[in-house]
C-alpha positions as CSV (number, residue, x, y, z in Angstrom):
1,M,-11.4,30.1,-4.3
2,Q,-13.9,27.4,-5.2
3,D,-12.0,26.3,-8.3
4,N,-8.8,26.2,-6.4
5,T,-10.3,23.9,-3.8
6,E,-11.8,21.6,-6.4
7,D,-8.5,21.5,-8.3
8,H,-6.7,20.6,-5.1
9,L,-9.2,17.8,-4.4
10,I,-8.9,16.5,-7.9
11,E,-5.1,16.5,-7.6
12,L,-5.4,14.6,-4.2
13,L,-7.7,12.1,-5.8
14,E,-5.4,11.5,-8.7
15,D,-2.4,11.1,-6.4
16,S,-4.4,8.6,-4.3
17,I,-5.2,6.6,-7.4
18,K,-1.6,6.6,-8.5
19,W,-0.5,5.6,-5.0
20,G,-3.1,2.8,-4.9
21,K,-1.9,1.5,-8.3
22,Y,1.7,1.6,-7.2
23,N,0.9,-0.3,-4.0
24,Q,-1.1,-2.9,-5.9
25,K,1.8,-3.4,-8.3
26,Q,4.2,-3.8,-5.4
27,M,2.0,-6.4,-3.7
28,Q,1.6,-8.3,-7.0
29,D,5.3,-8.4,-7.4
30,I,5.8,-9.7,-3.9
31,A,3.1,-12.3,-4.4
32,E,4.7,-13.4,-7.7
33,D,8.2,-13.6,-6.2
34,H,6.8,-15.7,-3.3
35,L,4.9,-18.0,-5.7
36,I,8.1,-18.5,-7.8
37,E,10.0,-19.3,-4.6
38,M,7.4,-21.8,-3.5
39,L,7.3,-23.5,-6.9
40,Q,11.1,-23.7,-7.0
41,D,11.2,-25.3,-3.5
42,H,8.6,-27.8,-4.6
43,L,10.5,-28.6,-7.8
44,D,13.8,-29.0,-5.8
45,S,12.0,-31.3,-3.4
46,E,10.6,-33.4,-6.3
47,Q,14.0,-33.6,-8.0
48,A,15.6,-34.7,-4.7
49,E,13.1,-37.5,-4.4
50,L,13.8,-38.6,-8.0
51,D,17.5,-38.5,-7.4
52,E,17.3,-40.9,-4.4
């Protein structure tokens, strides 16, 4: 019984680590997309000023 409980706890811990890494990757992707969008908006604004 003890081994089964320990195995279950280890499995839960490993799943938690995987979930945490997945969430971290998702947040990083969102942040990168947002940064790219902000930079593109800035470049578009700068280009519009140059075109005037």
